N, C-alpha and C positions, 0 to 999 in steps of 0.2 A: 878225777876219782875223789869221792868224799872219804873222810877218815871215820871209821867205825869205832865207837867207844863201847867196849864190852865190860859189863859188870858181871864178873864170874867168880869161880871158886865155890859154887853152891850146887853141886860139888865140882871139884876140878875134873872129875871123870867126864861129865857132860860138857864142861867148858872146853876141854881138849877136842871134843867132837865139833863144837862150834868153830873153833879155830881151823880144824882140818877141813870141814865142809866149806867154810867161807873162802879159804884159799884155793881149794880144789875147784870150786865153782867159778871163782874169778879167773883162774888160769884157763879153765875150759872155754870161757867166753873170749878172753883176750889173747890167749896163746903165748908162745915163747916161754919165758920164765917169769911171766907176770904173776903177782900175788896182791892180796888186799892190803890197803893201808889201814892199820888198826892199832888201837891201844886197849889194854886190858887192866882193870883193877880186879885183883883176885883176893877174895876173903879167905880167912882161916875158917873153914866150915864148922869146926867144932863149936866155936862161939855162936855162930849163926844158928846151928841146930839147937843148942841149949836155949837160946832166947826164944826160938819158935815154940818149943815145947813148954816153956814157962809162960807163954802168952805175952812176952815183952815186945809187943809190936811197935810201941813208941820208940824204944831204943833201937830196934831194927830200922825204923824209918830214918832216924838220925844217921845211922851208919850208911844206909843206902843213899841218902841225900849227899853225904860227904863224898862218897865214891863218885856220884854223878858230877859233882862240882870239880873234883880232881881231874876227871876225864875231860870235862869241858875246858878247863884251864890248860890241859895238855894238848889241846888242839882237835879234839873229837868234834865232828860235825853233827852226829846224832848218836843216840844211845840204844843199846840192846841189853836187856836183862836176861842173862843166860840161864834162866830157870823159870818154870811156870809159877811155883808157889810164891816167889817174892814179887810177882805182879800184884799181889795184895797191896803193895806199896807203890804201885805205878803212879798214882796221882801225886803222891809225896815227891817222888823222883822228878816228875814233870814240872812240878811247881818250883823245885829247887834249882833246876838247870835252865839255862837260856837256849838250849838246843832241843830238838824233837826227840821223843821216845817212840820207838817202833814196838808197839804192843804185840805180844806173842799170839793173843787170841784172834787178832784181826786177819792176818794172812791164813791162819788155820781155818777160820770161818769161810774165807773166800774159797779155799780149796774144797771144803765140804759142799758149799753151794754150787760150785762149778761142776761137781760130780752129781748134782741133782738130788742130794740127800737132805732129809729134814730131821729125822729122829736119830740122835747120835748118842752113843755111850761114851762116858768120860772116866778114864782111869787117871789117878794121880795120888799125891799125898792126901791125907785126911783133910788138910787145910783147903786144898784145891777142890776136892770132891764135895765137902760139906759146907764150905762158906760160899758167899754169893759173888765175890769179886770176879770170879772166872766164869762160872755158869751164868751169872747175871748178864755179863757182857755178851756172851754168845746168844742168850735169849732175847735181851732187850735191844741190843744194837744190830743183831744179825738175824733175828727171828727163828733161831733154831730151837728144837725141842730136845733138851738135854736130860739124859737119865744117868744115874750113878748106881754102883752095886749096893746091895743091902749092907747093913751094919757089919756083919761078920766078914763079908768079902772086902769091905773097905778097910777093915783092920789088917787083913792079910796083905792087901796091896801096899798099904802104908808101911807095914813092918818089913816087907821085902825090900822096899826102897831104902829105908834108913839103916837096916842091918846088913844088907848085902850090896845093892846096886851102887850106892855112893862109895863103897869100898872096892868096886870093880869085881865083886864076886858074882859069878854067873852059875847058877845051880839048875840042873835039869828038873829037880822037884819044884822049884819056883816057877820055871817056865810052864810046867804042867798046871800048876795052881792058877797062873794067869790065863792059860787056855780055857780052863773050866769056868773062870769068872767071866771071860769074854763070851763064852757060849751061853751063859745065863743071861747076859745083857742082850744077846741076839734073840733069845727066846722071848724077851720082853719087848722086842720090836726094834732094837737098835739096827740101823742100816749101815752103820760104820762105827769105828771106835777111835776116839782121840787118845793117843798116848800122851796124856797131859802131865807128865813129869819127864824132864829132859833125860833122865837115866833109863827110862823104860825101853827106849830103842836099843839099849845094850842087850836086853833080854828077849824081847818079843819081836818076831818078824812076820812078814805077810803070811807065811805058811801056818802061822799059829791061829789064824782067824778066818772064818768063813765069809766075813764081810771086809770091806776096805779098812785099812789102818791109816790114821793120819798122825805121822811122826812129827811132833811139834818142833823138835830140835832141828831136823832137816828143813822143815817148812820155814821156820823163823830165820835160820842161817841164810837160806837162799833169798828170802825177802830182804835181808840186810844187804846182800850183794846187789839185788835189784835197785835198792835205794842208793847205794854207794855209787853205782854206775849210771844212774839216771842223769839226764842233762838238767 
């Protein structure tokens, strides 16, 4: 079994889900009281959040590279960034570490293509929805047609993530807002919806959408188990 290096704490709510899913899936496959070999570097998200919103991506890159190096030195065999947004710095992390990085967009795209879907809606932070580091990988590396909500809906999605979900606050009103935004993406032709922020799975479930949902937290965590257990 390979040792998984988890870069977490962004937020700890979703990192806890990664840890749970990885260990449950490992136990499901191996039985007994088996669990995953893993290390986690967990950030103080308040500082990460501040730097994100101030546009200090160079400082964030240095922090992420340092986390990757710490995990490598600790014995990790590969890296998992436990958040969609910070994959903006995936290339920086990969260049700093001498071990592979399992990119969250790749197993997500594989699931979408396996379902026979082409046009996909993307929900996430404003950084993920508006910048090209995530959409571009889905489009250029995997040939998917990615659409995002309009500006007003993007603001709603982003605000709910940072003011509620990262704090573990689950409000019925916010679930309804997401349902309506998902419905508008479906009206525009979305055949499925990527929950492209690792906290959204805390709020939105399959019954909230008329098309398939692709929960990146679960997909990424299970892919980490696949990699850890591969010969």
